[in-house]
C-alpha positions as CSV (number, residue, x, y, z in Angstrom):
1,X,0.0,0.0,0.0
2,X,1.4,3.4,-1.0
3,X,1.7,6.4,1.3
4,X,-1.0,8.2,-0.7
5,X,-3.4,5.3,-0.1
6,X,-2.5,5.3,3.6
7,X,-3.1,9.1,3.7
8,X,-6.6,8.6,2.3
9,X,-7.3,6.1,5.0
10,X,-6.5,8.7,7.7
11,X,-9.5,10.6,9.2
12,X,-9.9,14.2,8.1
13,X,-9.1,15.5,11.6
14,X,-5.8,13.5,11.8
15,X,-3.8,16.2,9.9
16,X,-1.4,13.7,8.4
17,X,1.7,15.0,6.5
18,X,4.3,13.0,4.4
19,X,7.9,13.4,5.5
20,X,10.3,12.7,2.7
21,X,13.0,10.1,3.5
22,X,16.7,11.0,3.5
23,X,18.7,7.8,3.9
24,X,22.1,9.5,4.4
25,X,20.9,11.9,7.1
26,X,18.9,9.1,8.8
27,X,22.0,6.8,8.9
28,X,24.2,9.7,10.4
29,X,21.6,10.4,13.1
30,X,21.3,6.7,14.0
31,X,25.1,6.2,14.2
32,X,25.3,6.4,18.0
33,X,22.7,3.7,18.4
34,X,24.4,1.5,15.9
35,X,27.8,2.0,17.5
36,X,26.5,1.1,21.0
37,X,24.8,-2.0,19.7
38,X,27.8,-3.1,17.7
39,X,30.2,-2.7,20.6
40,X,28.0,-4.5,23.1
41,X,27.1,-7.3,20.7
42,X,30.7,-7.7,19.5
43,X,32.0,-8.1,23.1
44,X,29.2,-10.5,24.0
45,X,29.9,-12.7,21.0
46,X,33.6,-12.6,21.5
47,X,33.4,-13.5,25.2
48,X,31.0,-16.4,24.5
49,X,33.4,-17.8,21.9
50,X,36.3,-17.9,24.4
51,X,34.7,-20.9,26.2
52,X,35.4,-19.8,29.7
53,X,35.6,-16.0,30.0
54,X,36.8,-16.1,33.6
55,X,40.1,-17.4,32.3
56,X,40.7,-14.7,29.6
57,X,41.9,-11.2,30.2
58,X,41.2,-8.1,28.1
59,X,43.5,-5.1,28.7
60,X,44.6,-6.7,31.9
61,X,41.1,-7.1,33.3
62,X,39.2,-10.4,33.7
63,X,36.6,-10.8,30.9
64,X,33.9,-12.1,33.2
65,X,34.4,-9.0,35.4
66,X,34.1,-6.8,32.3
67,X,30.9,-8.6,31.4
68,X,29.5,-8.0,34.8
69,X,30.4,-4.3,34.6
70,X,28.8,-4.0,31.1
71,X,25.6,-5.7,32.3
72,X,25.3,-3.7,35.5
73,X,26.6,-0.3,34.3
74,X,27.2,-0.3,30.5
75,X,23.8,-1.5,29.4
76,X,21.8,0.8,31.8
77,X,24.0,3.9,30.9
78,X,23.6,3.2,27.2
79,X,19.8,3.0,27.7
80,X,20.0,6.4,29.6
81,X,22.1,8.0,26.8
82,X,19.6,6.7,24.2
83,X,16.7,8.0,26.1
84,X,18.4,11.4,26.5
85,X,18.9,11.5,22.7
86,X,15.2,11.0,22.2
87,X,14.4,13.9,24.6
88,X,14.4,16.5,21.8
89,X,12.1,14.4,19.7
90,X,9.6,14.2,22.6
91,X,9.7,18.0,23.1
92,X,9.2,18.7,19.4
93,X,6.3,16.2,19.3
94,X,4.5,17.8,22.2
95,X,5.1,21.3,20.8
96,X,3.9,20.6,17.3
97,X,1.6,17.7,17.9
98,X,3.2,15.7,15.0
99,X,4.9,12.3,15.4
100,X,7.5,11.9,14.1
101,X,8.3,15.7,14.2
102,X,8.2,17.3,10.7
103,X,12.0,18.0,10.7
104,X,13.1,14.5,11.8
105,X,15.4,12.4,9.6
106,X,13.6,9.4,8.3
107,X,15.0,6.5,6.2
108,X,11.9,6.1,4.0
109,X,8.9,8.4,3.3
110,X,6.9,8.4,6.4
111,X,3.5,9.8,7.4
112,X,3.6,12.2,10.4
113,X,0.2,12.3,12.2
114,X,-1.1,14.9,14.5
115,X,-3.4,13.9,17.4
116,X,-3.7,12.6,20.9
117,X,-1.7,9.5,20.1
118,X,1.2,11.6,18.9
119,X,1.1,13.7,22.0
120,X,1.1,10.5,24.1
121,X,4.2,9.3,22.3
122,X,5.9,12.6,23.0
123,X,5.0,12.3,26.7
124,X,6.4,8.7,26.7
125,X,9.7,10.0,25.1
126,X,9.9,12.7,27.9
127,X,9.4,10.1,30.6
128,X,12.0,7.6,29.2
129,X,15.0,9.3,31.0
130,X,13.3,8.8,34.4
131,X,12.7,5.2,33.6
132,X,16.3,4.9,32.4
133,X,17.6,6.4,35.7
134,X,15.6,3.7,37.5
135,X,17.3,1.0,35.3
136,X,20.7,2.6,36.3
137,X,19.7,2.3,39.9
138,X,18.7,-1.4,39.4
139,X,22.0,-2.0,37.7
140,X,23.9,-0.5,40.6
141,X,21.9,-2.6,43.1
142,X,22.6,-5.8,41.0
143,X,26.3,-5.0,41.0
144,X,26.3,-4.4,44.8
145,X,24.4,-7.6,45.4
146,X,26.7,-9.7,43.2
147,X,29.9,-8.2,44.5
148,X,28.9,-8.3,48.2
149,X,31.4,-5.6,49.3
150,X,34.5,-7.1,47.7
151,X,37.0,-5.1,45.7
152,X,38.0,-5.8,42.1
153,X,41.2,-7.6,43.1
154,X,39.3,-10.1,45.3
155,X,36.7,-10.7,42.6
156,X,39.2,-11.4,39.8
157,X,41.3,-13.7,42.1
158,X,38.1,-15.7,42.8
159,X,37.2,-15.9,39.1
160,X,40.7,-16.9,38.1
161,X,41.0,-19.6,40.8
162,X,38.4,-21.6,38.8
163,X,40.9,-21.7,35.9
164,X,43.7,-23.5,37.7
């Protein structure tokens, strides 16, 4: 179904507008998300392929400990950064009422609709950083629970003792 046919299916009061796609601009704007995903996925795949990550060191630090840090801090902070990057989109959506905002970079031609659902999406985008901070808090709690008051040296010694 083409965009014009979809536009005809929209109610008259929806005030739908077509945003022209710009692949290059959309790829540049999505580069931070792609980078975060590639780094986390690459490390995860590499550490799984080692067989026993507690016996491997990366830059002098135990790989299992790095995995714990990435899970408890890296992932929550990447979610926080991503939610902060969407904050501007949420503000523009609430101001104009259109989602996605009319000046946003989209990969393909997209219909931007105005209405209550669009405003709700903008409010959700504004609330995401608070949710992300809660995830960071949960990550810190998980780290404290797993570590149990030990320092990094004690943890790595305990992990490496399983290799001998």
